[in-house]
N, C-alpha and C positions, 0 to 999 in steps of 0.2 A: 508537773510530777508526769506525766503518762507520756508527755515529751522527752523531759529529759530519761524515763526508760525505752524508750523509741530509740534518742540518742545514742545513748549507751551500748544500744544491741546494734545497732548497724556500724557505731565505729569502733566496736568486738572486733563483729566481723570479716571488714572491713581492715583492719588492722592481724588480727590474729585466726581468722577463717578464710580468706577468699585464696583460695586454689586458680592461679595463669599458666593460662600458655598463649594467653592473646592478653591486649588491651581492651579486650569487648566489656568482661563486666564494672571497671570502675568507671568507664564511658560516659555506658546505657546507665548507672546511677548516679550521674553525673549532670546526664542529662534529663533526667526524672528531676532532682534535686531544682535546676534553672530553672523547669516548667514546672515549679507546682504540684512537684509529685505525681503528672499525666504526663505521657507525653506519647504520641505515635509512633507506629512499624517507622514511616519513613523518617522521622526526625533522630529518633536513634541512630539508624543507617547512612542519614550524613555526619552524624556527632562523630561515628566513627571512621565516617570517610574523611572528616577535614586530617585522621593520625596519621592514614593508609600513607606511608612516604611512597610504598610502591606503585599506587593510582594518581599521586602526586606524581614521578618517574613517568608513566603511561601520557596523562597532556602533558605532560613541559616536551614529550618528544613529538604528541601530536602538534602543535601550539610551532616548536619550528620547524616541523621539518612539511608540515601542512601547511596551516592555517596565519600563521608569520610570513611562511614563502606568499603565499598571495596576498595580501596586501602590501605587505611592506616591498616586494621584488615588481609581481603584477599589476600590481593594480596604483601602487605610490599611491598609500596613501596614509601609511606607518611610516616611521623610521627607528629600527634597531644601532641601539648605542650598546654593546656589550650583551648583557642580560635581561634588559632593558628593550620593550618597546615603547613608543610613541605616538599618540595622535598627533600628524600635521596640523596647523591650528586649530589646537583646539585654542589655545588661549584665545581665538577670536569668534568664538563660543559663549554668549551669556547663558546666563546656567539654564534660561526657558529655553532657548534651543538645545540646549542638552539633554536635558527632560525630556522637550520631543523625539530627538533622534534614538534614548534609549525606551522610548516607547513602540517608533515604528522596526526597531531592532527586535524587542519581546510580541511586535507582529509577525514578523516574515520566523518567528520561534514560533510559534503559537502556529503560524499554516502551515511552518514542514509539519510541524509532527501533526496537526489533523491530516497531511492530507497522506502523509504515510508510515503515520504510529507507530508503532514498537519496529517492526520494519528497522529500522536507521541504525537498531541495538542491537541487531542478527548477526555479526560478525562475529562481537562477541558473545553471544550465547550458544554456539552451537556448541562450540568445543570446551565449553566452560559447563559446569554444572554444578550443583547442589553437591558437596559430597560433610560430613556428617561430620561433624566435633566432632567426638570420641574418636575418631575413622582418620583424622588428621594430626590427633594425638596420639593414637594408636601412630604411624606412621615415620613425624615427629623421632616420638622417641624411641625408636627404629633405628634413627640419623642419630641418638644423640643427639636433636638440638642442632646440624648446623646441615649446611645442605651438604648433597648428594653426590656437585657438582667439582665446584670447590672450595665447600670445608670450613667457609666461613659460618659459625657459633650466628647463634639465634639476637644474642644485645647484638651484630655488630650488623645486619640486615636481616628488614625483614624475609621471613620465610612461608613459601607458601605449597600449600601440596600441589602437586602435577598429575596429570599423567604419561607412562612409558609412550604405549600406545594410546594416543585420543583417542576418545570414547567416535568420531568421530570416520576415523576409522577401525572400528570392528573394538575399539579397549573397552574393559569390564572398571569398573569397580575395585577389584577385587585388591586385599592389601600388597598382591605380587607386582599387582600394575601400580603401584602408585609411589611414586620416589619425592624426598625433600627437596625444595631447591628457592 
């Protein structure tokens, strides 16, 4: 009986009471439900990231302009066919060799992170910072949930709240210095 009451309570919240300016609430609830009621902040953040098209687009550009270009053009380890990368000679590798190569790659990542730490992400954190959800909501509401440059509605594209004058150039988090993009 108690589980039925909890189910109905959550169902009612999701269907009737959940107010959303972003997809975060249902994603967090799904993650909690899929992980037997408990999930770390990191697990929830990763679940949100999977749905963040702007981050996917950011890393698609990194693949095309940086890592894909190096491994394909400079090192000749991969090939590119349309929007697909292929590892040359993959079919010649045994499953054990694939596992060993994956472990070597993970070792390189671990060594790099151990050596350089959080500095590798500093280029992204200098001008970025936390803007509260309520402040973001106010900026999006002021912009009528449209991009202030191109006019796209939030139903068409993921909108961000960004500084007009960046923080690293003296800009503040005052709403007058924020815009929906």
